[in-house]
Structures are given as structure tokens and as C-alpha cells.
C-alpha positions as CSV (number, residue, x, y, z in Angstrom):
1,M,143.8,30.0,26.9
2,D,139.9,30.8,25.3
3,L,140.2,32.5,21.9
4,K,137.0,32.8,21.4
5,H,136.5,34.9,24.7
6,N,139.3,37.4,24.0
7,A,138.4,37.8,19.9
8,M,138.8,40.8,18.2
9,Y,137.0,40.1,15.6
10,E,133.4,37.6,15.3
11,I,133.7,35.0,12.4
12,R,130.5,34.3,10.5
13,F,129.3,33.2,7.5
14,K,127.1,34.4,3.9
15,G,125.3,32.0,3.6
16,A,124.2,28.1,4.1
17,K,127.1,26.7,2.2
18,A,129.8,29.4,3.6
19,K,129.6,27.5,6.8
20,K,129.0,24.2,5.5
21,D,132.1,24.6,3.0
22,F,134.1,26.0,5.5
23,K,133.4,23.0,8.3
24,L,134.4,20.0,5.5
25,L,138.0,22.6,4.6
26,L,138.4,22.5,8.6
27,K,138.3,18.5,9.1
28,K,141.1,17.9,6.6
29,Y,143.4,20.0,9.1
30,S,145.0,18.6,12.1
31,K,144.5,20.6,15.6
32,N,147.7,22.9,15.7
33,I,147.0,24.6,12.3
34,K,143.2,24.9,13.1
35,K,143.9,27.0,16.2
36,R,146.6,29.2,14.0
37,L,143.4,30.1,11.5
38,R,140.6,30.7,14.7
39,Y,143.4,33.3,15.5
40,T,144.4,34.8,12.8
41,L,140.9,35.0,12.0
42,E,140.1,36.1,15.1
43,N,142.6,38.6,16.5
44,N,145.0,40.2,13.3
45,P,142.8,39.3,10.2
46,Y,144.3,41.9,7.7
47,P,147.5,41.6,5.5
48,S,150.9,41.5,6.9
49,S,154.1,42.4,4.9
50,T,156.5,41.3,7.6
51,H,155.1,37.8,8.0
52,G,158.5,35.9,7.3
53,T,158.9,32.4,6.9
54,N,155.4,31.5,8.6
55,L,152.8,29.9,6.0
56,N,148.7,31.1,5.6
57,K,150.3,34.5,5.4
58,V,146.6,36.9,4.9
59,E,146.5,38.3,1.2
60,K,144.3,40.7,0.1
61,K,142.1,39.9,-3.3
62,G,139.7,42.4,-4.6
63,Q,137.1,43.3,-2.2
64,L,138.4,40.1,-0.5
65,Y,141.0,39.1,1.6
66,C,142.4,35.7,1.5
67,Y,143.2,33.2,4.1
68,P,146.0,30.4,2.4
69,M,145.3,27.0,3.6
70,S,148.5,24.3,2.2
71,G,146.8,22.2,-0.6
72,G,145.7,25.0,-2.2
73,D,143.2,25.8,0.1
74,R,142.4,28.9,0.6
75,I,139.3,31.0,2.7
76,L,137.5,33.9,1.1
77,F,135.8,36.5,3.6
78,D,135.4,40.0,4.4
79,I,136.4,42.1,7.5
80,I,133.0,44.6,8.5
81,E,132.3,46.8,11.4
82,L,128.4,46.9,12.2
83,E,127.5,50.5,14.6
84,N,127.6,49.4,17.5
85,N,131.5,49.3,17.2
86,Q,131.0,44.9,17.3
87,K,134.5,43.7,14.8
88,V,133.2,40.5,12.3
89,I,134.9,38.6,9.9
90,L,132.4,36.8,7.3
91,I,133.8,34.2,5.6
92,H,132.2,34.1,2.0
93,Y,134.0,31.0,0.4
94,S,136.4,28.5,1.4
95,G,137.2,25.8,-0.6
96,N,140.7,25.9,-3.4
97,D,141.8,27.5,-5.9
98,D,140.4,26.8,-8.4
99,G,137.1,27.2,-7.0
100,E,138.5,30.3,-5.2
101,I,139.5,32.2,-8.4
102,R,135.4,30.5,-9.9
103,Y,134.3,33.1,-6.7
104,L,135.8,35.9,-7.3
105,R,135.3,36.4,-11.5
106,R,131.5,35.8,-10.4
107,H,131.4,38.0,-7.4
108,S,133.9,40.8,-8.9
């Protein structure tokens, strides 16, 4: 199954640094975790009140959404709908929880 063709949301980046940090973060994780991340971001990026025992629950952090990965890593993103009804996930930050706190303070 090719998730890219079935995706409801397109993944984009706020800038070159956000894209670079995202790629560096993904190098640390297994193929299955990467697939789960991609599926969540492209198909169901909103927080869920019922997630059972699943890891990587999407959370709301101020104006942004947060996808917590294992080991304290985080991905901060925004959900945008463009004029042509195109839905976009705009990734702002990828990194550890300390960097997340600094990013949120700087951009709140």
C-alpha cells in the first residue's frame, strides 16, 4: 500500500532547517515507526481522546500540534487548509523536548 497516494494531507516544511532537522530525526527510527508517523501525519493528524495504549499520540501545544516520538523527541506541526481545499501539514520543528520548549517560547 502506497500511503503517499492515499494521503489526505500533504507534508511540507516551514523552512530548510525544519526539513533538515526532520530528516535527521527520522534516521534514528525504524521503518515501522517511520511508517506510523507518516500515516498519522498524512491521514489523521488531529489529537484523539481515545488512543488506548498506542504511543505517539498527537497533542495540542498552544497554536501547534505535537507528535511525541520515543526518547523525548517531538515533531511540532500546524494543520492548514489552502484555498483549493488542499490540506497541508506544515512541520515547524523536529527534535528533542528541550528544543521543543525553546521553540514554543520563541514562537508563542
